[in-house]
All heavy atoms as TSV, in Angstrom:
chain	resi	resn	atom	element	x	y	z
A	1	MET	N	N	-92.279	15.452	34.597
A	1	MET	CA	C	-92.102	14.143	35.180
A	1	MET	C	C	-90.613	13.851	35.259
A	1	MET	O	O	-89.864	14.064	34.325
A	1	MET	CB	C	-92.819	13.099	34.326
A	1	MET	CG	C	-92.551	11.696	34.763
A	1	MET	SD	S	-93.505	10.429	33.894
A	1	MET	CE	C	-93.054	10.683	32.220
A	2	MET	N	N	-90.184	13.388	36.386
A	2	MET	CA	C	-88.799	13.000	36.582
A	2	MET	C	C	-88.642	11.504	36.315
A	2	MET	O	O	-89.599	10.741	36.434
A	2	MET	CB	C	-88.367	13.299	38.027
A	2	MET	CG	C	-88.458	14.754	38.397
A	2	MET	SD	S	-87.343	15.735	37.408
A	2	MET	CE	C	-88.317	17.168	37.131
A	3	ILE	N	N	-87.461	11.102	35.990
A	3	ILE	CA	C	-87.188	9.686	35.746
A	3	ILE	C	C	-87.547	8.886	36.995
A	3	ILE	O	O	-87.179	9.246	38.109
A	3	ILE	CB	C	-85.717	9.475	35.371
A	3	ILE	CG1	C	-85.419	10.164	34.044
A	3	ILE	CG2	C	-85.360	7.992	35.297
A	3	ILE	CD1	C	-83.967	10.181	33.655
A	4	GLY	N	N	-88.305	7.799	36.795
A	4	GLY	CA	C	-88.700	6.944	37.901
A	4	GLY	C	C	-90.013	7.318	38.546
A	4	GLY	O	O	-90.529	6.585	39.374
A	5	GLU	N	N	-90.571	8.484	38.183
A	5	GLU	CA	C	-91.852	8.920	38.740
A	5	GLU	C	C	-93.003	8.317	37.952
A	5	GLU	O	O	-92.871	8.011	36.768
A	5	GLU	CB	C	-91.998	10.441	38.622
A	5	GLU	CG	C	-91.395	11.227	39.725
A	5	GLU	CD	C	-91.804	12.696	39.619
A	5	GLU	OE1	O	-92.613	13.071	38.752
A	5	GLU	OE2	O	-91.292	13.469	40.419
A	6	ALA	N	N	-94.125	8.206	38.593
A	6	ALA	CA	C	-95.343	7.797	37.894
A	6	ALA	C	C	-95.765	8.910	36.937
A	6	ALA	O	O	-95.476	10.086	37.165
A	6	ALA	CB	C	-96.450	7.530	38.904
A	7	THR	N	N	-96.455	8.541	35.869
A	7	THR	CA	C	-96.956	9.523	34.910
A	7	THR	C	C	-98.006	10.389	35.590
A	7	THR	O	O	-98.814	9.910	36.369
A	7	THR	CB	C	-97.578	8.808	33.709
A	7	THR	OG1	O	-96.594	7.961	33.127
A	7	THR	CG2	C	-98.077	9.784	32.670
A	8	ARG	N	N	-97.980	11.704	35.299
A	8	ARG	CA	C	-98.966	12.615	35.865
A	8	ARG	C	C	-99.252	13.716	34.859
A	8	ARG	O	O	-98.477	13.953	33.941
A	8	ARG	CB	C	-98.476	13.209	37.175
A	8	ARG	CG	C	-97.238	14.049	37.049
A	8	ARG	CD	C	-96.760	14.610	38.391
A	8	ARG	NE	N	-95.480	15.257	38.231
A	8	ARG	CZ	C	-95.296	16.436	37.661
A	8	ARG	NH1	N	-96.303	17.109	37.197
A	8	ARG	NH2	N	-94.088	16.952	37.539
A	9	ILE	N	N	-100.360	14.379	35.029
A	9	ILE	CA	C	-100.740	15.501	34.174
A	9	ILE	C	C	-99.940	16.722	34.612
A	9	ILE	O	O	-99.968	17.101	35.785
A	9	ILE	CB	C	-102.250	15.809	34.289
A	9	ILE	CG1	C	-103.087	14.582	33.922
A	9	ILE	CG2	C	-102.628	17.018	33.437
A	9	ILE	CD1	C	-102.952	14.125	32.491
A	10	ALA	N	N	-99.221	17.338	33.660
A	10	ALA	CA	C	-98.412	18.511	33.976
A	10	ALA	C	C	-99.144	19.815	33.663
A	10	ALA	O	O	-98.796	20.860	34.201
A	10	ALA	CB	C	-97.095	18.463	33.211
A	11	ALA	N	N	-100.142	19.743	32.783
A	11	ALA	CA	C	-100.905	20.929	32.418
A	11	ALA	C	C	-102.227	20.484	31.814
A	11	ALA	O	O	-102.337	19.381	31.285
A	11	ALA	CB	C	-100.125	21.778	31.421
A	12	ASN	N	N	-103.221	21.358	31.900
A	12	ASN	CA	C	-104.551	21.048	31.366
A	12	ASN	C	C	-104.680	21.381	29.887
A	12	ASN	O	O	-105.644	20.969	29.248
A	12	ASN	CB	C	-105.614	21.799	32.156
A	12	ASN	CG	C	-105.692	21.300	33.583
A	12	ASN	OD1	O	-105.806	20.111	33.826
A	12	ASN	ND2	N	-105.609	22.221	34.535
A	13	SER	N	N	-103.730	22.145	29.343
A	13	SER	CA	C	-103.777	22.530	27.932
A	13	SER	C	C	-102.380	22.954	27.494
A	13	SER	O	O	-101.492	23.193	28.329
A	13	SER	CB	C	-104.751	23.687	27.721
A	13	SER	OG	O	-104.237	24.859	28.349
A	14	LEU	N	N	-102.185	23.077	26.187
A	14	LEU	CA	C	-100.906	23.545	25.673
A	14	LEU	C	C	-100.659	24.983	26.105
A	14	LEU	O	O	-99.535	25.349	26.474
A	14	LEU	CB	C	-100.874	23.417	24.150
A	14	LEU	CG	C	-99.576	23.821	23.467
A	14	LEU	CD1	C	-98.389	23.037	24.032
A	14	LEU	CD2	C	-99.680	23.620	21.971
A	15	ASP	N	N	-101.706	25.799	26.088
A	15	ASP	CA	C	-101.562	27.189	26.552
A	15	ASP	C	C	-101.078	27.239	27.995
A	15	ASP	O	O	-100.199	28.041	28.342
A	15	ASP	CB	C	-102.889	27.945	26.445
A	15	ASP	CG	C	-103.269	28.285	25.015
A	15	ASP	OD1	O	-102.382	28.294	24.147
A	15	ASP	OD2	O	-104.458	28.542	24.782
A	16	GLU	N	N	-101.653	26.392	28.833
A	16	GLU	CA	C	-101.254	26.358	30.239
A	16	GLU	C	C	-99.797	25.903	30.369
A	16	GLU	O	O	-99.043	26.465	31.164
A	16	GLU	CB	C	-102.169	25.434	31.019
A	16	GLU	CG	C	-101.860	25.411	32.507
A	16	GLU	CD	C	-102.837	24.538	33.256
A	16	GLU	OE1	O	-102.650	23.314	33.250
A	16	GLU	OE2	O	-103.776	25.088	33.846
A	17	LEU	N	N	-99.395	24.911	29.592
A	17	LEU	CA	C	-98.014	24.436	29.633
A	17	LEU	C	C	-97.046	25.548	29.259
A	17	LEU	O	O	-96.019	25.745	29.925
A	17	LEU	CB	C	-97.837	23.231	28.703
A	17	LEU	CG	C	-96.455	22.596	28.693
A	17	LEU	CD1	C	-96.094	22.034	30.062
A	17	LEU	CD2	C	-96.390	21.505	27.635
A	18	LEU	N	N	-97.374	26.301	28.226
A	18	LEU	CA	C	-96.526	27.425	27.837
A	18	LEU	C	C	-96.477	28.490	28.926
A	18	LEU	O	O	-95.410	29.050	29.212
A	18	LEU	CB	C	-97.006	28.022	26.512
A	18	LEU	CG	C	-96.843	27.107	25.302
A	18	LEU	CD1	C	-97.514	27.719	24.086
A	18	LEU	CD2	C	-95.390	26.793	25.034
A	19	ASP	N	N	-97.626	28.762	29.559
A	19	ASP	CA	C	-97.650	29.714	30.676
A	19	ASP	C	C	-96.756	29.246	31.823
A	19	ASP	O	O	-96.054	30.048	32.446
A	19	ASP	CB	C	-99.074	29.916	31.195
A	19	ASP	CG	C	-99.952	30.718	30.251
A	19	ASP	OD1	O	-99.417	31.402	29.357
A	19	ASP	OD2	O	-101.184	30.648	30.416
A	20	ILE	N	N	-96.775	27.938	32.096
A	20	ILE	CA	C	-95.929	27.370	33.148
A	20	ILE	C	C	-94.459	27.571	32.803
A	20	ILE	O	O	-93.661	27.989	33.643
A	20	ILE	CB	C	-96.254	25.886	33.385
A	20	ILE	CG1	C	-97.634	25.741	34.035
A	20	ILE	CG2	C	-95.181	25.207	34.234
A	20	ILE	CD1	C	-98.179	24.318	34.048
A	21	PHE	N	N	-94.079	27.283	31.549
A	21	PHE	CA	C	-92.684	27.454	31.141
A	21	PHE	C	C	-92.248	28.913	31.255
A	21	PHE	O	O	-91.154	29.209	31.726
A	21	PHE	CB	C	-92.468	26.949	29.717
A	21	PHE	CG	C	-92.276	25.457	29.622
A	21	PHE	CD1	C	-92.449	24.616	30.705
A	21	PHE	CD2	C	-91.921	24.879	28.424
A	21	PHE	CE1	C	-92.282	23.254	30.613
A	21	PHE	CE2	C	-91.739	23.505	28.309
A	21	PHE	CZ	C	-91.911	22.702	29.411
A	22	ILE	N	N	-93.115	29.828	30.841
A	22	ILE	CA	C	-92.786	31.249	30.956
A	22	ILE	C	C	-92.587	31.628	32.422
A	22	ILE	O	O	-91.628	32.320	32.768
A	22	ILE	CB	C	-93.879	32.113	30.289
A	22	ILE	CG1	C	-93.831	31.915	28.778
A	22	ILE	CG2	C	-93.727	33.583	30.673
A	22	ILE	CD1	C	-95.041	32.465	28.036
A	23	GLU	N	N	-93.490	31.153	33.276
A	23	GLU	CA	C	-93.358	31.446	34.708
A	23	GLU	C	C	-92.072	30.843	35.271
A	23	GLU	O	O	-91.422	31.442	36.131
A	23	GLU	CB	C	-94.574	30.942	35.469
A	23	GLU	CG	C	-94.620	31.427	36.895
A	23	GLU	CD	C	-95.949	31.196	37.578
A	23	GLU	OE1	O	-96.963	30.989	36.905
A	23	GLU	OE2	O	-95.951	31.242	38.831
A	24	CYS	N	N	-91.687	29.664	34.788
A	24	CYS	CA	C	-90.437	29.039	35.242
A	24	CYS	C	C	-89.239	29.914	34.907
A	24	CYS	O	O	-88.334	30.075	35.723
A	24	CYS	CB	C	-90.270	27.656	34.621
A	24	CYS	SG	S	-91.303	26.365	35.347
A	25	PHE	N	N	-89.224	30.500	33.705
A	25	PHE	CA	C	-88.121	31.394	33.332
A	25	PHE	C	C	-88.186	32.690	34.134
A	25	PHE	O	O	-87.174	33.154	34.665
A	25	PHE	CB	C	-88.155	31.699	31.832
A	25	PHE	CG	C	-87.594	30.608	30.973
A	25	PHE	CD1	C	-88.429	29.772	30.259
A	25	PHE	CD2	C	-86.222	30.407	30.879
A	25	PHE	CE1	C	-87.922	28.762	29.466
A	25	PHE	CE2	C	-85.691	29.404	30.092
A	25	PHE	CZ	C	-86.544	28.572	29.372
A	26	ASP	N	N	-89.371	33.278	34.231
A	26	ASP	CA	C	-89.527	34.560	34.920
A	26	ASP	C	C	-89.208	34.482	36.404
A	26	ASP	O	O	-88.699	35.437	36.986
A	26	ASP	CB	C	-90.953	35.100	34.742
A	26	ASP	CG	C	-91.231	35.580	33.324
A	26	ASP	OD1	O	-90.281	35.723	32.532
A	26	ASP	OD2	O	-92.423	35.810	33.015
A	27	SER	N	N	-89.518	33.342	37.032
A	27	SER	CA	C	-89.334	33.219	38.482
A	27	SER	C	C	-87.990	32.618	38.878
A	27	SER	O	O	-87.702	32.484	40.065
A	27	SER	CB	C	-90.456	32.380	39.080
A	27	SER	OG	O	-90.355	31.035	38.634
A	28	GLY	N	N	-87.183	32.224	37.895
A	28	GLY	CA	C	-85.869	31.666	38.213
A	28	GLY	C	C	-85.866	30.166	38.444
A	28	GLY	O	O	-84.848	29.611	38.850
A	29	ILE	N	N	-86.985	29.499	38.183
A	29	ILE	CA	C	-87.001	28.036	38.300
A	29	ILE	C	C	-86.084	27.441	37.230
A	29	ILE	O	O	-85.379	26.472	37.472
A	29	ILE	CB	C	-88.442	27.498	38.188
A	29	ILE	CG1	C	-89.254	27.934	39.410
A	29	ILE	CG2	C	-88.459	25.981	38.040
A	29	ILE	CD1	C	-90.747	27.637	39.325
A	30	PHE	N	N	-86.091	28.025	36.024
A	30	PHE	CA	C	-85.127	27.683	34.982
A	30	PHE	C	C	-84.032	28.744	35.023
A	30	PHE	O	O	-84.321	29.937	35.067
A	30	PHE	CB	C	-85.770	27.706	33.601
A	30	PHE	CG	C	-86.817	26.650	33.349
A	30	PHE	CD1	C	-87.702	26.811	32.304
A	30	PHE	CD2	C	-86.929	25.512	34.120
A	30	PHE	CE1	C	-88.672	25.851	32.026
A	30	PHE	CE2	C	-87.896	24.541	33.863
A	30	PHE	CZ	C	-88.773	24.718	32.801
A	31	TYR	N	N	-82.781	28.308	34.991
A	31	TYR	CA	C	-81.675	29.259	35.097
A	31	TYR	C	C	-80.393	28.650	34.534
A	31	TYR	O	O	-80.313	27.449	34.295
A	31	TYR	CB	C	-81.460	29.659	36.564
A	31	TYR	CG	C	-81.104	28.495	37.462
A	31	TYR	CD1	C	-79.774	28.178	37.741
A	31	TYR	CD2	C	-82.093	27.685	38.026
A	31	TYR	CE1	C	-79.452	27.094	38.561
A	31	TYR	CE2	C	-81.780	26.614	38.839
A	31	TYR	CZ	C	-80.462	26.326	39.098
A	31	TYR	OH	O	-80.149	25.247	39.900
A	32	ASN	N	N	-79.397	29.484	34.324
A	32	ASN	CA	C	-78.068	29.034	33.945
A	32	ASN	C	C	-77.182	29.077	35.178
A	32	ASN	O	O	-77.146	30.093	35.881
A	32	ASN	CB	C	-77.467	29.930	32.853
A	32	ASN	CG	C	-78.176	29.754	31.529
A	32	ASN	OD1	O	-78.545	28.651	31.157
A	32	ASN	ND2	N	-78.385	30.839	30.820
A	33	ASP	N	N	-76.459	27.993	35.425
A	33	ASP	CA	C	-75.578	27.958	36.587
A	33	ASP	C	C	-74.269	28.683	36.274
A	33	ASP	O	O	-74.109	29.271	35.200
A	33	ASP	CB	C	-75.338	26.519	37.068
A	33	ASP	CG	C	-74.592	25.653	36.080
A	33	ASP	OD1	O	-74.005	26.179	35.096
A	33	ASP	OD2	O	-74.572	24.422	36.289
A	34	ALA	N	N	-73.338	28.670	37.206
A	34	ALA	CA	C	-72.075	29.394	37.069
A	34	ALA	C	C	-71.269	28.939	35.858
A	34	ALA	O	O	-70.503	29.722	35.286
A	34	ALA	CB	C	-71.244	29.236	38.342
A	35	ASP	N	N	-71.447	27.694	35.432
A	35	ASP	CA	C	-70.742	27.169	34.261
A	35	ASP	C	C	-71.480	27.478	32.965
A	35	ASP	O	O	-71.024	27.115	31.888
A	35	ASP	CB	C	-70.556	25.654	34.379
A	35	ASP	CG	C	-69.665	25.256	35.541
A	35	ASP	OD1	O	-68.738	26.023	35.865
A	35	ASP	OD2	O	-69.911	24.183	36.117
A	36	GLY	N	N	-72.667	28.096	33.071
A	36	GLY	CA	C	-73.464	28.421	31.897
A	36	GLY	C	C	-74.380	27.297	31.458
A	36	GLY	O	O	-75.024	27.397	30.414
A	37	SER	N	N	-74.466	26.235	32.266
A	37	SER	CA	C	-75.346	25.112	31.933
A	37	SER	C	C	-76.777	25.432	32.340
A	37	SER	O	O	-77.017	26.036	33.386
A	37	SER	CB	C	-74.898	23.840	32.655
A	37	SER	OG	O	-73.617	23.460	32.245
A	38	PHE	N	N	-77.727	25.006	31.506
A	38	PHE	CA	C	-79.141	25.197	31.805
A	38	PHE	C	C	-79.538	24.265	32.939
A	38	PHE	O	O	-79.237	23.083	32.909
A	38	PHE	CB	C	-79.982	24.896	30.556
A	38	PHE	CG	C	-81.447	25.091	30.756
A	38	PHE	CD1	C	-81.989	26.363	30.771
A	38	PHE	CD2	C	-82.289	24.012	30.921
A	38	PHE	CE1	C	-83.353	26.553	30.949
A	38	PHE	CE2	C	-83.649	24.187	31.091
A	38	PHE	CZ	C	-84.174	25.463	31.112
A	39	GLN	N	N	-80.195	24.799	33.954
A	39	GLN	CA	C	-80.616	24.032	35.124
A	39	GLN	C	C	-82.078	24.328	35.446
A	39	GLN	O	O	-82.642	25.309	34.966
A	39	GLN	CB	C	-79.759	24.390	36.346
A	39	GLN	CG	C	-78.287	24.142	36.181
A	39	GLN	CD	C	-77.958	22.660	36.099
A	39	GLN	OE1	O	-78.622	21.830	36.701
A	39	GLN	NE2	N	-76.927	22.334	35.327
A	40	ALA	N	N	-82.663	23.498	36.282
A	40	ALA	CA	C	-84.030	23.725	36.748
A	40	ALA	C	C	-84.130	23.309	38.206
A	40	ALA	O	O	-83.515	22.325	38.613
A	40	ALA	CB	C	-85.024	22.930	35.913
A	41	ASP	N	N	-84.884	24.076	38.965
A	41	ASP	CA	C	-85.209	23.709	40.335
A	41	ASP	C	C	-86.405	22.777	40.236
A	41	ASP	O	O	-87.558	23.208	40.134
A	41	ASP	CB	C	-85.545	24.964	41.144
A	41	ASP	CG	C	-85.852	24.681	42.593
A	41	ASP	OD1	O	-86.340	23.567	42.902
A	41	ASP	OD2	O	-85.631	25.576	43.419
A	42	ASP	N	N	-86.129	21.474	40.185
A	42	ASP	CA	C	-87.159	20.470	39.915
A	42	ASP	C	C	-88.313	20.511	40.904
A	42	ASP	O	O	-89.474	20.386	40.509
A	42	ASP	CB	C	-86.550	19.064	39.899
A	42	ASP	CG	C	-85.574	18.871	38.756
A	42	ASP	OD1	O	-85.725	19.557	37.721
A	42	ASP	OD2	O	-84.656	18.044	38.892
A	43	GLU	N	N	-88.023	20.707	42.171
A	43	GLU	CA	C	-89.089	20.725	43.182
A	43	GLU	C	C	-90.055	21.880	42.948
A	43	GLU	O	O	-91.273	21.709	42.991
A	43	GLU	CB	C	-88.500	20.779	44.586
A	43	GLU	CG	C	-87.819	19.479	44.993
A	43	GLU	CD	C	-87.231	19.534	46.389
A	43	GLU	OE1	O	-87.615	20.424	47.172
A	43	GLU	OE2	O	-86.381	18.683	46.680
A	44	ARG	N	N	-89.511	23.074	42.691
A	44	ARG	CA	C	-90.366	24.236	42.433
A	44	ARG	C	C	-91.136	24.075	41.131
A	44	ARG	O	O	-92.299	24.477	41.029
A	44	ARG	CB	C	-89.528	25.517	42.393
A	44	ARG	CG	C	-89.033	25.945	43.760
A	44	ARG	CD	C	-88.174	27.188	43.722
A	44	ARG	NE	N	-88.851	28.324	43.096
A	44	ARG	CZ	C	-88.206	29.317	42.479
A	44	ARG	NH1	N	-86.883	29.324	42.398
A	44	ARG	NH2	N	-88.868	30.296	41.934
A	45	TRP	N	N	-90.516	23.460	40.114
A	45	TRP	CA	C	-91.161	23.234	38.827
A	45	TRP	C	C	-92.373	22.312	39.003
A	45	TRP	O	O	-93.462	22.610	38.536
A	45	TRP	CB	C	-90.144	22.631	37.874
A	45	TRP	CG	C	-90.579	22.375	36.465
A	45	TRP	CD1	C	-91.792	22.658	35.891
A	45	TRP	CD2	C	-89.798	21.781	35.451
A	45	TRP	NE1	N	-91.798	22.262	34.574
A	45	TRP	CE2	C	-90.573	21.722	34.272
A	45	TRP	CE3	C	-88.507	21.284	35.404
A	45	TRP	CZ2	C	-90.103	21.185	33.080
A	45	TRP	CZ3	C	-88.038	20.756	34.211
A	45	TRP	CH2	C	-88.830	20.712	33.074
A	46	ILE	N	N	-92.182	21.223	39.735
A	46	ILE	CA	C	-93.279	20.286	39.985
A	46	ILE	C	C	-94.393	20.958	40.788
A	46	ILE	O	O	-95.580	20.795	40.483
A	46	ILE	CB	C	-92.765	19.017	40.692
A	46	ILE	CG1	C	-91.889	18.207	39.729
A	46	ILE	CG2	C	-93.919	18.174	41.217
A	46	ILE	CD1	C	-91.091	17.098	40.404
A	47	GLU	N	N	-94.017	21.728	41.806
A	47	GLU	CA	C	-95.023	22.443	42.605
A	47	GLU	C	C	-95.853	23.372	41.729
A	47	GLU	O	O	-97.080	23.450	41.877
A	47	GLU	CB	C	-94.349	23.249	43.714
A	47	GLU	CG	C	-93.807	22.420	44.843
A	47	GLU	CD	C	-93.003	23.241	45.849
A	47	GLU	OE1	O	-92.964	24.491	45.729
A	47	GLU	OE2	O	-92.404	22.633	46.744
A	48	LEU	N	N	-95.204	24.072	40.821
A	48	LEU	CA	C	-95.909	24.999	39.928
A	48	LEU	C	C	-96.868	24.235	39.015
A	48	LEU	O	O	-98.027	24.633	38.857
A	48	LEU	CB	C	-94.898	25.788	39.099
A	48	LEU	CG	C	-95.457	26.819	38.138
A	48	LEU	CD1	C	-96.269	27.873	38.874
A	48	LEU	CD2	C	-94.332	27.449	37.348
A	49	GLU	N	N	-96.416	23.127	38.430
A	49	GLU	CA	C	-97.286	22.318	37.582
A	49	GLU	C	C	-98.480	21.781	38.358
A	49	GLU	O	O	-99.633	21.871	37.898
A	49	GLU	CB	C	-96.515	21.143	36.982
A	49	GLU	CG	C	-95.543	21.538	35.908
A	49	GLU	CD	C	-94.739	20.365	35.387
A	49	GLU	OE1	O	-94.666	19.317	36.064
A	49	GLU	OE2	O	-94.178	20.502	34.293
A	50	GLU	N	N	-98.225	21.231	39.542
A	50	GLU	CA	C	-99.308	20.671	40.341
A	50	GLU	C	C	-100.321	21.750	40.744
A	50	GLU	O	O	-101.515	21.506	40.749
A	50	GLU	CB	C	-98.749	19.951	41.562
A	50	GLU	CG	C	-98.040	18.651	41.203
A	50	GLU	CD	C	-97.363	17.980	42.384
A	50	GLU	OE1	O	-97.166	18.627	43.441
A	50	GLU	OE2	O	-97.022	16.791	42.246
A	51	SER	N	N	-99.824	22.926	41.067
A	51	SER	CA	C	-100.707	24.027	41.439
A	51	SER	C	C	-101.577	24.443	40.253
A	51	SER	O	O	-102.774	24.666	40.411
A	51	SER	CB	C	-99.866	25.211	41.920
A	51	SER	OG	O	-100.665	26.335	42.149
A	52	ALA	N	N	-100.982	24.512	39.077
A	52	ALA	CA	C	-101.729	24.924	37.880
A	52	ALA	C	C	-102.811	23.899	37.549
A	52	ALA	O	O	-103.943	24.266	37.241
A	52	ALA	CB	C	-100.781	25.090	36.701
A	53	VAL	N	N	-102.478	22.610	37.639
A	53	VAL	CA	C	-103.450	21.573	37.314
A	53	VAL	C	C	-104.584	21.567	38.330
A	53	VAL	O	O	-105.750	21.487	37.973
A	53	VAL	CB	C	-102.766	20.185	37.227
A	53	VAL	CG1	C	-103.792	19.069	37.159
A	53	VAL	CG2	C	-101.843	20.119	36.024
A	54	SER	N	N	-104.265	21.688	39.608
A	54	SER	CA	C	-105.308	21.638	40.638
A	54	SER	C	C	-106.189	22.896	40.594
A	54	SER	O	O	-107.366	22.828	40.899
A	54	SER	CB	C	-104.708	21.463	42.025
A	54	SER	OG	O	-103.984	22.603	42.426
A	55	ASP	N	N	-105.607	24.043	40.187
A	55	ASP	CA	C	-106.377	25.277	40.071
A	55	ASP	C	C	-107.215	25.299	38.804
A	55	ASP	O	O	-108.158	26.086	38.697
A	55	ASP	CB	C	-105.461	26.497	40.041
A	55	ASP	CG	C	-104.775	26.771	41.368
A	55	ASP	OD1	O	-105.151	26.157	42.374
A	55	ASP	OD2	O	-103.848	27.608	41.384
A	56	GLY	N	N	-106.827	24.470	37.834
A	56	GLY	CA	C	-107.535	24.453	36.565
A	56	GLY	C	C	-107.322	25.703	35.758
A	56	GLY	O	O	-108.092	26.028	34.867
A	57	ARG	N	N	-106.250	26.421	36.042
A	57	ARG	CA	C	-106.008	27.657	35.269
A	57	ARG	C	C	-105.504	27.303	33.879
A	57	ARG	O	O	-104.851	26.312	33.661
A	57	ARG	CB	C	-105.042	28.581	35.988
A	57	ARG	CG	C	-103.662	27.995	36.229
A	57	ARG	CD	C	-102.803	28.989	36.968
A	57	ARG	NE	N	-101.693	28.282	37.577
A	57	ARG	CZ	C	-100.519	28.816	37.766
A	57	ARG	NH1	N	-100.278	30.055	37.406
A	57	ARG	NH2	N	-99.557	28.131	38.341
A	58	SER	N	N	-105.852	28.097	32.940
A	58	SER	CA	C	-105.440	27.910	31.548
A	58	SER	C	C	-105.135	29.253	30.937
A	58	SER	O	O	-105.690	30.226	31.284
A	58	SER	CB	C	-106.538	27.248	30.736
A	58	SER	OG	O	-106.775	25.946	31.198
C-alpha cells in the first residue's frame, strides 16, 4: 500500500507474502540504485500483489 491509497489485501497468507517478496528480488522489482539506495518499482510491485491475490496462489 502506498501513502494515500485505500487499504487493500496484499497477500492471502504469510507464505504468499514471502513468495511475493522473493519474486520482487528475483525479478528486479526491488533493487539498489546507482547510489546504493534500496528502491522498488512500485507499479510492478502492486501488479504482482494484485495478481497473486486474484489468482489465490499461496
